[in-house]
C-alpha positions in Angstrom: 35.2 73.5 16.0 33.9 70.8 18.2 33.9 67.4 17.3 32.4 64.1 19.0 35.3 61.3 20.3 35.7 58.0 20.6 33.5 58.3 23.9 30.6 59.1 21.5 27.2 56.4 22.0 25.6 58.1 19.7 22.7 58.9 22.3 21.9 62.3 20.6 22.2 64.5 23.4 23.9 67.0 21.7 21.7 66.8 19.1 18.4 68.1 20.9 20.4 70.9 22.6 22.1 72.7 19.3 19.9 75.4 18.7 20.7 75.4 15.6 20.6 71.7 14.3 24.1 72.2 12.9 24.6 68.6 14.6 23.9 65.1 13.4 24.1 61.3 13.4 26.6 59.4 10.9 27.2 55.7 11.7 26.1 56.2 15.2 28.5 59.2 16.2 28.2 62.3 16.6 29.0 65.1 13.5 28.7 68.4 13.3 29.4 72.1 11.3 33.3 72.2 11.1 33.3 76.2 11.5 35.3 77.2 8.0 33.7 80.0 7.0 33.1 78.7 3.6 29.3 79.6 4.2 30.2 82.8 4.7 32.5 83.3 2.1 30.3 82.1 -0.8 27.1 84.1 0.2 26.3 86.5 -2.0 24.1 88.0 0.4 26.7 88.2 3.0 24.2 87.2 5.6 26.6 84.8 7.5 29.0 86.7 9.5 31.3 85.5 11.9 29.9 85.8 15.2 32.4 86.7 18.7 32.4 82.7 19.5 34.2 82.2 16.0 31.5 80.2 15.2 29.1 81.6 12.4 25.4 83.1 12.2 23.0 84.4 9.4 21.8 87.6 8.8 17.5 86.6 8.5 17.9 90.0 7.4 19.8 89.0 4.9 19.2 86.1 4.2 16.7 85.3 0.6 16.9 81.3 1.1 19.3 80.9 -1.9 20.7 78.4 -1.1 24.7 79.0 -2.6 25.6 78.1 1.4 23.6 74.9 1.5 25.1 73.7 -1.6 29.0 75.1 -1.1 28.7 73.7 2.5 31.7 70.8 2.1 30.3 68.5 4.9 26.9 69.2 3.6 25.5 70.5 7.1 23.6 73.1 5.5 20.5 73.0 5.1 17.2 75.4 4.4 13.7 74.5 5.8 10.8 77.3 5.0 13.2 80.1 4.6 15.4 79.6 7.3 19.4 78.6 7.1 20.2 75.5 9.7 23.4 73.0 10.3 25.9 76.4 10.9 27.6 76.0 13.9 27.1 79.2 16.5 29.6 77.7 18.9 27.9 78.5 21.8 29.3 74.9 22.7 26.1 74.1 24.8 26.8 70.2 23.1 29.3 69.8 25.7 27.8 70.2 28.8 25.0 68.8 26.9 27.5 64.7 26.3 26.8 62.4 29.0 30.0 60.8 28.0 32.1 63.7 27.8 32.4 62.6 23.8 32.1 66.6 23.0 35.3 68.7 22.8 36.9 71.7 21.9 39.1 70.6 18.6 41.4 74.1 19.3 41.8 72.7 23.6 42.7 69.2 21.8 45.1 70.7 18.7 46.4 73.5 20.9 47.1 70.1 23.4 48.7 67.9 20.9 50.8 70.9 19.3 52.5 71.1 22.6 53.1 67.6 23.4 55.2 67.1 19.7 57.1 69.8 20.9 57.5 68.9 24.2 58.7 65.4 22.2 61.1 68.0 20.6 62.6 69.6 23.7 64.0 66.0 24.3 66.8 66.2 21.5 66.7 69.6 20.3 65.3 73.0 21.3 62.1 73.9 20.6 61.3 77.5 19.0 59.9 80.3 21.8 58.1 82.8 19.3 55.2 80.0 18.6 51.3 82.2 19.4 50.4 78.6 21.0 53.4 78.2 23.2 52.9 82.1 24.5 52.1 80.8 28.5 51.6 85.3 29.5 51.6 88.6 28.2 53.1 90.8 30.0 53.8 94.4 30.7 56.2 97.0 32.5 55.3 100.4 34.4 54.6 101.4 37.6 51.5 99.8 39.5 49.2 101.6 42.9 49.0 98.7 45.5 45.4 99.3 46.3 45.7 97.7 49.7 48.3 100.1 50.5 47.8 103.6 48.9 46.0 105.8 50.9 44.6 108.6 48.0 47.5 111.2 49.3 47.7 112.5 45.6 51.1 112.9 46.5 51.9 111.0 43.8 49.7 112.9 41.2 51.0 116.0 42.4 54.5 115.5 41.8 54.2 113.6 38.3 55.5 115.9 36.1 53.2 114.1 33.3 50.3 114.7 34.7 49.4 111.2 34.0 48.0 110.4 37.2 44.9 111.3 38.2 43.0 111.3 41.9 39.6 111.2 42.6 38.8 111.9 46.8 35.6 111.9 48.3 36.3 113.8 50.6 37.1 116.9 49.5 38.3 119.9 50.9 39.9 117.2 53.6 43.7 117.0 54.8 44.8 113.6 53.2 47.8 113.8 54.9 50.6 114.0 51.9 52.8 116.2 53.0 53.3 118.2 49.9 52.4 121.6 52.5 55.2 120.6 54.3 57.7 120.2 51.1 56.6 123.6 50.1 56.9 125.7 53.2 60.1 128.1 53.4 59.7 128.2 57.0 59.4 125.0 58.2 56.3 125.8 60.3 54.0 122.5 58.8 54.5 119.7 60.7 52.5 116.5 61.5 49.9 118.2 59.2 50.0 121.3 62.1 50.9 124.4 61.1 52.4 127.1 63.4 51.5 130.3 63.6 54.7 131.1 65.0 57.2 130.2 61.9 54.4 131.0 59.6 54.9 133.7 56.8 51.6 133.7 55.3 53.1 133.2 51.6 50.0 131.3 50.8 52.8 128.9 49.0 50.7 126.1 51.0 47.2 127.5 50.2 47.8 127.7 47.0 49.5 123.8 46.2 47.0 121.6 48.3 46.0 119.4 46.3 43.1 119.0 48.5 42.5 122.3 48.8 42.6 120.8 52.7 44.5 124.6 54.2 41.7 127.9 54.4 43.1 130.9 55.8 40.9 132.5 58.8 41.7 136.0 60.2 44.8 136.2 59.3 45.7 132.3 59.6 46.1 129.0 58.3 44.9 125.8 58.9 44.0 123.2 57.9 40.9 121.2 58.0 41.4 117.2 59.2 39.2 114.2 58.8 36.6 114.1 61.7 37.4 111.8 63.9 40.0 109.8 61.6 38.1 109.2 58.8 39.6 107.0 56.3 40.0 108.8 53.5 37.6 107.2 49.9 38.6 107.7 46.5 40.2 106.6 43.1 44.2 106.7 41.8 44.0 106.0 38.3 47.4 106.1 36.2 48.9 105.5 32.5 49.3 101.9 31.8 51.8 102.1 29.2 49.5 99.9 27.0 51.1 102.2 23.6 47.7 102.6 22.4 48.2 105.9 22.2 51.4 105.7 19.9 49.5 103.2 17.7 47.1 105.8 17.2 49.6 108.9 16.5 49.2 110.2 12.9 51.5 113.0 13.0 54.7 110.1 14.3 54.6 112.6 17.6 54.4 109.5 20.7 57.1 106.4 20.7 58.0 104.0 22.4 61.6 103.4 23.6 62.9 100.7 25.3 59.5 99.6 26.3 58.5 103.5 27.9 56.2 106.3 25.9 58.3 109.5 24.7 56.2 112.5 23.3 58.1 115.2 20.6 55.8 118.6 21.0 56.8 119.8 17.8 55.9 117.1 16.5 52.7 117.2 18.0 49.7 118.7 15.9 46.2 119.0 16.9 44.5 116.3 14.1 41.0 116.4 13.6 39.7 113.1 15.5 42.5 113.0 18.0 42.2 109.6 18.1 45.0 108.9 20.6 43.4 111.1 23.4 40.2 108.2 22.4 42.0 105.0 22.7 43.3 105.7 26.1 41.6 103.0 28.6 42.0 104.9 31.8 41.4 108.5 30.3 44.1 109.7 31.3 45.8 111.4 28.0 44.6 114.6 27.1 45.3 118.1 25.6 48.4 120.0 27.1 47.0 123.1 29.5 50.7 124.3 28.0 50.6 125.8 24.6 53.0 124.3 22.0 53.2 120.9 24.7 51.2 118.7 22.7 50.1 116.0 24.9 50.3 115.2 28.8 49.3 112.4 30.1 51.1 109.5 29.7 53.5 107.7 31.5 57.9 108.5 30.6 59.1 105.8 33.8 61.0 108.6 35.2 60.1 106.9 38.7 59.0 110.3 40.8 56.0 109.0 41.8 57.5 106.0 43.7 59.8 108.5 45.1 57.4 110.5 45.9 55.2 107.7 47.6 57.8 107.2 50.5 55.0 106.2 53.5 52.6 104.2 51.5 55.0 102.6 49.7 52.4 101.8 47.2 53.4 103.0 44.3 56.3 101.1 42.3 57.9 99.3 39.0 55.7 96.5 38.4 56.0 93.5 35.7 51.7 92.8 35.2 51.5 89.5 33.6 48.7 88.0 32.7 47.7 83.9 31.2 44.3 84.7 29.6 42.6 82.7 32.4 39.3 84.4 33.7 37.7 83.8 37.3 35.1 81.2 37.4 32.5 84.7 37.2 32.5 84.8 33.9 29.3 85.0 31.7 30.1 84.6 27.9 28.5 88.5 27.2 31.0 89.7 25.1 31.8 92.7 26.2 35.6 91.7 26.0 35.8 90.6 22.2 33.9 93.6 21.3 36.3 96.4 23.1 39.8 94.4 22.6 40.7 97.1 20.1 43.3 93.8 19.2 40.8 91.6 18.3 42.7 88.8 20.8 39.6 87.6 22.6 37.1 85.0 21.8 34.3 83.6 23.6 33.5 80.6 24.8 30.9 79.1 27.0 31.6 80.4 30.2 35.3 81.3 29.9 37.0 83.4 27.1 39.5 82.3 25.3 42.6 85.0 24.5 45.4 85.1 21.6 48.4 86.2 24.1 50.8 87.2 21.1 47.9 89.9 20.3 47.2 90.9 24.0 48.7 94.2 25.3 47.7 94.3 28.7 45.3 97.9 28.3 42.9 96.1 30.4 40.1 97.6 28.6 38.5 93.9 29.1 38.8 93.9 32.6 37.8 97.7 33.4 34.5 96.9 31.2 33.7 93.4 32.9 30.2 93.6 33.9 31.2 90.9 36.2 34.6 91.1 37.2 35.7 88.4 36.0 38.6 89.6 33.9 42.2 90.7 36.4 43.2 94.4 36.4 46.3 96.3 37.9 44.2 99.9 37.7 40.7 100.7 40.1 39.9 102.7 36.8 36.1 100.8 35.7 33.2 101.2 33.7 30.0 99.9 34.5 26.6 99.3 32.5 24.3 102.3 33.0 21.4 101.4 30.7 20.1 99.8 27.7 18.1 97.9 25.2 17.3 94.4 24.5 15.0 93.8 21.8 14.0 90.2 20.2 12.4 90.5 16.9 10.1 87.9 16.5 9.9 88.1 12.7 14.1 86.7 12.6 13.6 84.5 15.4 14.6 80.9 15.4 12.6 79.5 18.0 15.9 78.0 19.4 15.8 79.1 22.9 19.6 79.9 23.1 19.2 83.0 24.0 17.3 81.6 27.0 19.2 79.2 27.7 22.7 81.2 27.9 21.5 85.1 29.7 23.1 85.1 32.7 20.5 86.3 35.0 17.4 84.7 33.4 16.0 87.6 32.4 14.7 86.1 28.9 11.6 83.7 28.2 8.7 82.3 25.8 5.6 83.6 26.1 2.5 81.5 25.6 2.3 82.6 21.7 5.3 80.6 21.2 7.8 84.3 21.1 11.0 85.1 22.7 10.2 88.0 25.5 13.1 90.5 27.7 12.4 90.9 31.2 13.3 94.6 31.2 13.6 93.9 35.0 15.7 91.2 34.8 18.2 92.6 32.1 22.0 93.6 32.8 22.1 94.5 29.1 25.6 92.5 28.9 24.2 91.0 25.3 26.1 87.7 26.3 22.6 86.6 23.7 23.1 89.4 21.3 26.6 87.6 20.5 24.8 83.9 21.3 21.3 84.5 18.6 22.3 82.5 15.0 19.8 84.6 13.8 20.5 87.7 14.2 17.0 88.2 15.5 18.0 90.6 18.7 18.6 94.2 18.7 20.7 95.0 21.3 22.2 98.5 23.0 24.6 99.6 26.3 25.3 102.6 27.4 28.6 102.3 30.0 29.3 105.3 32.7 32.7 105.5 34.4 32.1 104.0 38.3 35.3 104.8 40.2 
């Protein structure tokens, strides 16, 4: 919940800004809904829901203003006016910057600070427990990652990966990427420095059949390598298994498991499920059915390190310990996509940032992959961008609180002359910030993602 500190002078600025009228003055101090959830539990119509911010909103399409929530509220914050339920905090956080005395704070932050201070005091005498969720400073994962600045997209790692857990897309198809696979495979040592010696070449065609980027061709019984024009820079993307373990958890037959932090699969156990849920949960899309009958799945990293050995020139592939402390950049717009798609429900929205339960996070990077502002760090080059969408404000349900207008990062929502709220489709980026924040569930919202790597 949000609360007022001793700095509060009762100016009432937070009360004016609160879109749900969940703050009131008592003895000159601002008090608000404690977001205990009692109203949601008591609602006979299931019209009160917990939103992505950890606050509560009223679905006015279900609400019949019966008043049960009002009588249940332990702090008498809820009231019903003209059939509209008010006084429930949606945890939008607008009250915090509204206070000119810095008296409004997030109680969660206060609690955590005090708990940490308490633990520090205990550490003077005894060793405090380490496995405490609010004490965990970061989450970590071990896997093979690619240094994007070093990677030349040569496709060498992709060719030598035994489980096909690396996918490289090169924009210049049919052009030599200097992967040197042809040199490795040539039985007569006829290829060197991306040039084929016709005197040594036996035309076994091994290089032509195995070139990862189809850059070798034959003309008049002679093999040639098509090279980039004028030292053209190779562009594209590389994605590989993150070793996050989501596929292991989703496997219904137990054919996948984690052994010492590494994915292992048994094709003798693997059976094609009707839903193939393991394929659907893969955040980077490398997991797939094996092209070899009876071999089950492929596309998961077994941490063999062959790609690391193969990447011997640029040294872009390496075993790394990936960590995240839950922090995001200032580009965060509180759109809520990360909280929406997080498979572990580890993310809660806060105005201008997010709150991450590091004890739940497994670093699958789905949040970073889908973040429209790239505010969340990630190691993969895979990216999902918002392609299209639909945003509509139902005037019959709208409370006219203007929270959607205040929270929209693109200023795409405004009030018409008749008082109704309207969305400018030319400005809307379908991020969903308004939908997540709406305290009346009055916004009809849909979006569609597309691959953009």
